[in-house]
C-alpha positions in Angstrom: 79.1 54.2 124.7 77.3 54.8 121.4 79.5 54.7 118.3 80.1 58.0 116.4 79.1 57.9 112.8 82.2 59.1 110.8 80.0 60.6 108.0 77.9 62.5 110.6 81.0 63.7 112.3 82.5 65.0 109.0 79.2 66.7 108.2 79.1 68.4 111.6 82.7 69.6 111.2 81.9 70.9 107.7 78.9 73.0 108.9 80.9 74.2 111.9 83.7 75.3 109.6 81.3 76.9 107.1 79.7 78.9 109.9 83.1 80.0 111.4 84.3 81.0 107.9 81.2 83.1 107.4 81.9 84.9 110.7 85.5 85.3 109.9 84.9 86.9 106.5 82.2 89.2 108.0 84.8 90.5 110.4 87.5 90.8 107.7 85.1 92.4 105.3 83.8 95.0 107.8 87.4 95.8 108.9 88.7 96.2 105.3 85.5 98.1 104.3 85.9 100.6 107.1 89.2 101.8 105.5 90.3 102.8 109.0 94.0 102.3 109.4 93.7 101.6 113.2 91.0 98.9 112.6 93.3 97.2 110.0 96.3 97.3 112.3 94.3 96.2 115.4 93.0 93.1 113.6 96.4 92.2 112.2 98.1 92.7 115.6 95.5 90.7 117.5 95.9 87.7 115.1 99.7 87.9 115.2 99.9 88.1 119.0 97.3 85.4 119.6 98.9 83.0 117.1 102.4 83.6 118.6 100.9 83.0 122.1 99.3 79.8 120.9 102.5 78.5 119.5 104.5 79.2 122.7 101.8 77.9 125.1 101.1 74.7 123.1 104.9 74.1 122.8 105.3 74.6 126.5 102.4 72.2 127.3 103.9 69.5 125.2 107.3 69.6 126.8 109.1 71.8 124.2 111.3 74.2 126.1 110.8 77.9 125.2 110.6 81.4 126.7 106.9 82.4 126.4 107.2 85.7 128.2 110.1 86.9 126.1 108.5 85.8 122.9 105.2 87.6 123.7 107.1 90.7 124.8 108.9 90.9 121.5 105.7 90.1 119.5 103.6 92.8 121.2 106.5 95.3 121.0 107.0 94.7 117.3 103.2 95.0 116.6 103.1 98.3 118.6 106.1 99.9 116.9 105.0 98.9 113.3 101.5 100.1 114.0 102.8 103.4 115.3 104.8 104.0 112.1 101.9 103.2 109.8 99.4 105.3 111.9 101.8 108.2 111.5 101.8 108.0 107.7 104.8 105.8 107.0 104.6 103.8 103.7 107.3 101.3 104.8 109.0 100.2 108.0 112.6 101.4 108.5 115.1 98.4 108.3 116.3 99.3 111.8 112.9 98.0 113.2 113.4 94.5 111.7 117.1 94.5 112.6 116.1 95.3 116.2 113.5 92.6 116.2 115.9 89.8 115.2 118.7 91.1 117.4 116.7 91.4 120.6 114.8 88.2 119.9 118.0 86.2 119.4 120.2 87.8 122.0 117.4 87.8 124.6 116.5 84.1 124.0 120.2 83.0 124.4 120.6 85.3 127.5 117.6 83.8 129.2 118.8 80.3 128.4 122.1 80.9 130.3 120.2 80.7 133.6 119.1 77.1 132.9 121.2 73.9 133.0 122.3 72.2 129.8 119.7 69.6 128.8 121.1 68.3 125.5 119.1 69.2 122.4 116.4 70.8 124.5 118.7 73.6 125.3 119.0 74.6 121.7 115.3 73.9 121.0 114.4 76.3 123.8 116.1 79.1 121.9 115.0 78.2 118.4 111.4 77.6 119.3 111.1 81.1 120.9 112.7 82.7 117.8 110.6 80.7 115.4 107.3 81.7 117.1 107.9 85.4 116.5 109.6 85.2 113.1 106.9 82.8 111.7 103.7 84.1 113.3 104.4 87.8 114.0 107.1 89.0 111.5 105.9 87.0 108.5 102.2 87.6 109.2 102.9 91.4 109.5 103.6 91.4 105.7 99.8 91.8 105.5 100.3 95.3 107.0 103.2 96.0 104.5 100.8 95.1 101.7 98.0 97.2 103.2 100.0 100.3 103.7 103.0 100.0 101.5 101.8 98.8 98.0 101.1 101.6 95.6 103.7 101.6 92.7 102.6 105.0 91.8 99.0 103.8 91.5 96.0 105.2 93.3 95.0 101.7 94.2 94.8 101.3 98.0 96.9 98.4 99.3 93.8 97.3 101.3 92.3 95.9 98.0 95.5 94.1 97.2 95.4 92.6 100.7 91.8 91.6 100.4 92.7 89.9 97.1 95.6 88.1 98.7 93.4 86.9 101.6 90.6 85.8 99.2 92.9 83.8 97.1 94.7 82.2 100.1 91.5 81.2 101.9 89.8 80.0 98.7 92.9 77.8 98.1 92.5 76.5 101.7 88.8 76.0 101.2 89.3 74.3 97.8 91.8 71.8 99.3 89.4 71.0 102.2 86.3 70.6 100.1 87.9 68.7 97.2 89.9 66.5 99.5 86.8 65.7 101.6 84.6 64.9 98.6 86.9 63.0 96.2 90.3 62.7 98.0 91.8 59.3 97.4 95.5 59.6 97.0 97.5 60.7 100.1 99.8 63.6 99.6 102.2 63.5 102.6 100.6 61.0 105.0 103.4 61.1 107.6 102.7 64.9 108.0 98.9 65.1 107.4 96.9 62.0 106.7 93.9 64.0 105.5 95.8 65.9 102.7 95.4 64.4 99.3 96.6 65.2 95.7 93.0 65.8 94.8 92.8 68.4 97.5 96.0 70.0 96.2 94.3 70.2 92.7 91.3 71.8 94.4 93.5 74.4 96.1 95.0 75.4 92.7 91.6 75.6 91.0 89.8 77.5 93.8 92.7 79.9 94.1 92.5 80.8 90.5 88.7 81.1 90.7 89.0 83.6 93.5 91.9 85.5 91.9 90.3 85.9 88.5 86.8 86.4 89.9 88.0 89.3 92.2 90.0 90.9 89.4 87.0 90.7 87.0 84.7 92.2 89.7 87.1 94.9 90.8 89.1 95.8 87.6 89.7 99.4 88.8 90.4 98.7 92.4 92.9 96.0 91.4 94.2 97.9 88.4 97.7 97.8 89.8 98.0 94.2 88.4 98.0 95.7 84.9 97.3 92.4 83.2 95.7 88.9 83.6 99.2 87.4 83.4 100.2 88.8 86.8 96.9 87.8 88.3 97.1 84.2 87.2 100.9 83.8 87.9 100.7 85.3 91.4 97.5 83.3 92.2 99.4 80.1 91.3 102.3 81.1 93.6 99.8 81.9 96.4 97.9 78.6 96.1 101.2 76.6 96.2 102.4 78.6 99.3 98.9 78.3 101.0 99.3 74.5 100.8 102.9 74.8 102.1 101.8 77.0 105.0 99.1 74.6 106.0 101.5 71.7 105.8 104.1 73.6 107.9 101.6 73.9 110.7 100.5 70.3 110.3 104.2 69.3 110.7 104.5 71.3 113.9 101.2 70.1 115.4 101.9 66.4 114.5 105.3 66.6 116.1 103.5 67.7 119.3 100.6 65.3 118.8 98.2 68.3 118.9 95.0 68.5 116.8 94.4 72.3 116.8 96.4 75.3 118.0 93.3 76.7 119.8 89.5 77.0 119.9 88.7 80.5 118.7 86.5 79.3 115.9 84.6 76.0 115.9 85.6 73.7 113.1 88.7 75.8 112.3 90.7 76.1 115.5 92.8 78.9 116.9 94.5 82.0 115.5 97.4 79.9 114.3 95.1 77.7 112.3 93.6 80.9 110.7 96.9 82.5 109.6 99.3 79.6 108.9 98.9 79.9 105.2 98.8 83.7 105.1 102.2 83.8 106.9 103.6 82.3 103.7 101.5 84.0 101.0 101.6 87.6 102.3 105.4 87.9 102.1 105.3 86.4 98.6 102.7 89.0 97.4 104.7 91.8 98.9 107.9 90.6 97.2 106.2 90.1 93.9 104.8 93.6 93.9 108.2 95.0 95.0 110.1 93.3 92.1 107.6 92.9 89.3 104.9 95.5 89.6 
């Protein structure tokens, strides 16, 4: 069998990732540019449901007990209800929807587990993994919709532009970490979680995150006028970049514990839906909370 050249393999992966990123941003750009609420919600819902399904399926395949059908039912139901509220003009989701999500998800997971024999820690893991899948990849990711439809603060700025800014900063931080780490990465960051992550890549994430944040604000000063000042842009971009790294490491921790490389194969060089939204699940809630309390 011929040996695979590591440099050639990395180059191939880089071009695959670049091509997939181009396709991804084309889809996101067309969706956001359409300014159609149903298109925004359809894309958000599809990504949330696909990512939740990948988590449950991969967990099940690697011997982690869970309740895939119940998790998917709750995920799809939450996406449908939240979408219905926003399509009917709501600016925020009633607290009862989130309360219902957590209650039904938790109570249902425990109820389903009662039918199975006790298997030590696996019994608890079955319940917690089901809950985690929906909370992490559906509920947290749906903060993108809260930004899209709920952020205004008395300004005429559509939340869609804030969301686009959030996605841009998050993904530039991801890209910066990958490019910088690949080119000059030498010092391992957390090798027991992700051997490829380096402190140089971490610096790249911070730099590229600021580059995207300041660049978009300079290009769209009116559309992003809700920020009011460069101080908020720079500070929030720093928070996003840090959380983007954390989100990526969180998925790496989960995949490494299962000895899995990618969550799926939707986009070559990137992986599945979970690989696409892992960092956004951490950055979108932070952006929403920042605007709620400081802007």
